[in-house]
Every structure is written in structure tokens, then in C-alpha cells.
KEKE-3310 file (N, C-alpha, C; in steps of 0.2 Angstrom, whole numbers, plus 5000, padded with zeros to 4 digits):
npx = (4979:4972:4966:4977:4981:4970:4970:4981:4978:4967:4974:4982:4973:4967:4978:4980:4968:4970:4981:4976:4967:4975:4982:4972:4970:4973:4982:4972:4962:4950:4952:4963:4957:4948:4956:4962:4951:4946:4956:4954:4942:4931:4916:4909:4916:4926:4939:4946:4951:4958:4962:4976:4979:4989:5003:5011:5028:5043:5059:5072:5084:5094:5107:5109:5096:5091:5082:5074:5080:5073:5063:5059:5054:5051:5063:5076:5088:5086:5098:5101:5107:5105:5092:5083:5083:5074:5058:5044:5027:5012:5004:4992:4979:4976:4963:4961:4951:4950:4948:4956:4970:4979:4989:5001:5013:5022:5027:5019:5006:4991:4988:5000:5005:5002:4991:4994:5006:5002:4993:5003:5011:5002:4999:5011:5014:5004:5002:5004:5019:5031:5022:5017:5011:5000:4995:4980:4972:4956:4941:4930:4913)
npy = (4933:4925:4935:4940:4930:4928:4941:4939:4929:4934:4944:4936:4929:4940:4944:4932:4932:4944:4940:4929:4935:4943:4933:4928:4937:4940:4944:4949:4962:4965:4961:4969:4981:4979:4978:4991:4999:4994:4997:5010:5011:5012:5011:5013:5009:5019:5020:5014:5004:5004:4997:5001:5006:4996:4997:4987:4986:4985:4987:4984:4976:4965:4969:4960:4955:4963:4973:4989:5004:5007:5020:5027:5039:5054:5059:5055:5042:5032:5028:5014:5010:5003:4992:5000:5012:5011:5018:5017:5012:5013:4999:4998:5009:5018:5025:5038:5046:5063:5067:5058:5059:5073:5075:5067:5067:5066:5077:5088:5085:5088:5081:5077:5066:5053:5045:5042:5036:5024:5019:5017:5007:4996:4994:4991:4979:4970:4970:4962:4954:4963:4972:4989:5004:5019:5033:5042:5056:5061:5071:5069:5068)
npz = (5218:5209:5201:5194:5186:5178:5172:5164:5156:5149:5142:5134:5126:5119:5112:5104:5097:5089:5081:5074:5066:5059:5052:5043:5034:5017:5002:4994:4986:4992:5005:5009:5009:5019:5030:5031:5032:5044:5053:5056:5061:5051:5044:5032:5020:5017:5014:4999:4985:4969:4954:4945:4928:4918:4908:4897:4895:4887:4894:4894:4882:4873:4861:4852:4849:4840:4841:4840:4849:4865:4870:4885:4890:4882:4868:4869:4873:4888:4900:4909:4924:4936:4943:4950:4943:4933:4928:4937:4938:4947:4954:4960:4966:4981:4988:5000:5012:5016:5029:5036:5032:5026:5016:5006:5011:5026:5033:5028:5031:5040:5052:5056:5051:5057:5054:5041:5041:5048:5038:5027:5033:5035:5021:5016:5023:5019:5005:4989:4984:4974:4969:4968:4975:4975:4984:4985:4990:4994:4995:5007:5009)
capx = (4983:4968:4965:4983:4981:4964:4972:4986:4974:4963:4979:4984:4967:4966:4983:4978:4963:4973:4986:4972:4964:4981:4983:4966:4971:4977:4984:4967:4960:4945:4955:4967:4952:4945:4961:4963:4945:4945:4961:4952:4935:4927:4911:4906:4921:4929:4946:4945:4957:4957:4968:4979:4980:4995:5006:5017:5033:5050:5064:5079:5085:5101:5108:5108:5089:5089:5076:5075:5080:5067:5063:5054:5050:5055:5066:5083:5088:5087:5103:5099:5113:5102:5085:5079:5083:5068:5052:5039:5020:5009:5000:4985:4979:4973:4960:4960:4947:4954:4948:4962:4976:4978:4994:5005:5019:5020:5028:5014:5000:4988:4988:5007:5007:5001:4987:4997:5011:4998:4991:5008:5014:4998:4999:5018:5014:4999:5002:5007:5026:5032:5017:5018:5004:5000:4989:4977:4968:4950:4937:4924:4907)
capy = (4929:4923:4940:4941:4924:4930:4946:4937:4925:4939:4947:4931:4928:4946:4944:4927:4934:4948:4936:4925:4940:4945:4927:4927:4942:4938:4950:4951:4969:4966:4960:4975:4987:4978:4979:4998:5002:4992:5000:5017:5010:5015:5006:5014:5008:5026:5019:5009:5002:5004:4994:5006:5003:4993:4996:4982:4990:4983:4992:4982:4971:4964:4971:4954:4954:4966:4978:4996:5006:5009:5027:5027:5046:5059:5056:5053:5036:5032:5023:5011:5007:4998:4990:5006:5017:5010:5022:5012:5014:5010:4993:5000:5016:5018:5032:5039:5052:5069:5067:5054:5063:5079:5075:5061:5069:5067:5084:5093:5082:5092:5077:5075:5059:5047:5040:5041:5030:5018:5016:5014:5001:4991:4992:4987:4972:4966:4970:4957:4955:4965:4977:4995:5007:5026:5035:5048:5059:5063:5075:5064:5072)
capz = (5214:5203:5197:5190:5181:5174:5167:5159:5151:5144:5137:5129:5122:5115:5107:5100:5092:5084:5077:5070:5062:5054:5047:5039:5028:5011:4998:4990:4987:4997:5012:5011:5010:5025:5035:5031:5035:5051:5057:5058:5063:5046:5042:5025:5015:5015:5010:4994:4981:4962:4950:4940:4921:4917:4902:4896:4892:4887:4895:4892:4878:4870:4854:4847:4848:4834:4842:4840:4856:4868:4874:4890:4889:4878:4862:4870:4876:4895:4901:4915:4928:4941:4943:4953:4938:4928:4930:4939:4939:4953:4952:4962:4969:4987:4989:5007:5013:5018:5036:5039:5031:5021:5011:5006:5014:5033:5035:5026:5034:5045:5058:5058:5047:5061:5050:5035:5043:5049:5031:5023:5036:5033:5014:5014:5026:5016:4998:4986:4983:4968:4968:4970:4976:4975:4988:4982:4995:4991:4999:5009:5012)
cpx = (4979:4967:4971:4983:4975:4966:4977:4982:4970:4968:4981:4979:4966:4972:4982:4973:4966:4977:4982:4969:4969:4982:4978:4966:4975:4979:4978:4965:4955:4947:4959:4963:4950:4950:4962:4957:4944:4950:4959:4944:4930:4922:4908:4911:4924:4936:4944:4951:4955:4963:4970:4980:4987:4997:5011:5022:5040:5055:5071:5079:5092:5101:5107:5101:5087:5084:5079:5076:5074:5067:5058:5050:5055:5058:5073:5083:5089:5092:5102:5105:5111:5095:5081:5079:5077:5062:5047:5032:5017:5004:4993:4985:4974:4970:4958:4956:4952:4953:4953:4969:4975:4983:4998:5012:5018:5022:5023:5007:4998:4989:4995:5009:5006:4997:4990:5002:5008:4996:4997:5011:5009:4998:5006:5018:5009:4999:5006:5014:5027:5027:5019:5011:5005:4994:4987:4972:4962:4945:4931:4919:4902)
cpy = (4927:4929:4941:4936:4926:4936:4944:4932:4929:4942:4942:4930:4934:4946:4938:4929:4939:4944:4932:4929:4942:4939:4926:4932:4940:4945:4952:4958:4970:4965:4966:4980:4986:4980:4987:5001:5000:4995:5007:5017:5013:5009:5007:5013:5015:5025:5013:5009:5001:5001:5000:5002:5002:4993:4991:4986:4987:4988:4990:4976:4971:4967:4966:4952:4958:4971:4985:4999:5008:5016:5027:5034:5050:5056:5054:5046:5037:5026:5021:5008:5002:4997:4996:5012:5017:5014:5016:5015:5010:5004:4994:5006:5015:5025:5032:5045:5057:5070:5062:5057:5068:5079:5068:5062:5070:5074:5089:5091:5086:5088:5074:5068:5053:5042:5038:5035:5024:5014:5013:5008:4995:4989:4988:4980:4968:4966:4964:4959:4958:4970:4983:4999:5015:5028:5041:5050:5062:5067:5070:5069:5068)
cpz = (5208:5198:5192:5184:5176:5169:5162:5154:5146:5139:5132:5124:5117:5110:5102:5095:5087:5079:5072:5065:5056:5049:5042:5033:5023:5007:4993:4991:4992:5004:5014:5013:5017:5031:5036:5034:5043:5056:5060:5060:5058:5044:5035:5019:5012:5012:5005:4989:4974:4958:4945:4933:4920:4910:4902:4892:4893:4889:4893:4887:4876:4863:4849:4846:4842:4835:4842:4847:4859:4872:4879:4890:4886:4871:4863:4874:4884:4897:4908:4918:4933:4940:4945:4948:4933:4931:4931:4940:4944:4950:4954:4966:4975:4988:4997:5008:5017:5026:5040:5038:5025:5016:5012:5009:5022:5036:5033:5029:5040:5052:5059:5055:5051:5057:5044:5036:5044:5042:5027:5026:5034:5026:5013:5017:5022:5008:4995:4984:4975:4965:4971:4971:4976:4980:4986:4988:4991:4996:5001:5011:5016)
residu = (UNK:UNK:UNK:UNK:UNK:UNK:UNK:UNK:UNK:UNK:UNK:UNK:UNK:UNK:UNK:UNK:UNK:UNK:UNK:UNK:UNK:UNK:UNK:UNK:UNK:UNK:UNK:UNK:UNK:UNK:UNK:UNK:UNK:UNK:UNK:UNK:UNK:UNK:UNK:UNK:UNK:UNK:UNK:UNK:UNK:UNK:UNK:UNK:UNK:UNK:UNK:UNK:UNK:UNK:UNK:UNK:UNK:UNK:UNK:UNK:UNK:UNK:UNK:UNK:UNK:UNK:UNK:UNK:UNK:UNK:UNK:UNK:UNK:UNK:UNK:UNK:UNK:UNK:UNK:UNK:UNK:UNK:UNK:UNK:UNK:UNK:UNK:UNK:UNK:UNK:UNK:UNK:UNK:UNK:UNK:UNK:UNK:UNK:UNK:UNK:UNK:UNK:UNK:UNK:UNK:UNK:UNK:UNK:UNK:UNK:UNK:UNK:UNK:UNK:UNK:UNK:UNK:UNK:UNK:UNK:UNK:UNK:UNK:UNK:UNK:UNK:UNK:UNK:UNK:UNK:UNK:UNK:UNK:UNK:UNK:UNK:UNK:UNK:UNK:UNK:UNK)
# end
């Protein structure tokens, strides 16, 4: 009987520790890097994040503002029907070593996309709202 209570206590304590660790993570780059590296037990910061160069670009305006049409790409106007029609650039780039995943597509990944799915889930959970990211695979030596 005492063994069961002790096992339950140990499980609860382990769960409590995991929750407290998740609550201490903020959307800061160093914390997101820490979460990603800790998820795969990496000690030499093999997964790292670099801010992408942001271009400020006006996509929409009213005719009454008297501005020239904005051409997002090419020479013809881009007609936007919904918010998702606007081309978006990544806010930050996550560099992942090739020993974790070989492609950003789960179907093409040598490991079946298991690590890639873990990375995507962690990034989507901890990234700041309104930010987007891109994953780049690099050869780690």
C-alpha cells in the first residue's frame, strides 16, 4: 500500500517539475533555444535561432490616401481578398542540425518526421504571437 502512494507521489512530483519548467519559459530567443536543445538532450547549442531581416512593407491602403499602388512582387498589382493572401516573411530562422531531421517535409525526412514534428510543436507553443519562423537544416560536423 505504501509503495503505491510513493509511486503516485513520485509521478505527481515529476509532473509538477515539468509544469514549473514549462512555466518559466518565455518567448525570448534564448529560452526557445533552451527548450529545443533540452528536448533532444543537446548540450552544445546545436539548435540555434537567428532573427530574419524584416522589411517594413505597406500592403494595403485606401484610394483616398492618394498613394501609388503597391506592387508586392513583379510589375502587376496583387489583389488581396483575405489576410492570408499577403506574402509573409519569417520573423526568425531556426537552424536545425541534419542529424535531427533531413528535410522540412515529414514525408521526405529520413527519420519519418518525428523530430521535425517535435520541433514544430515546441516552436508553435513558445513563439511570440504574430511571429512566424522558418526552419533551415544545416550539416553538423
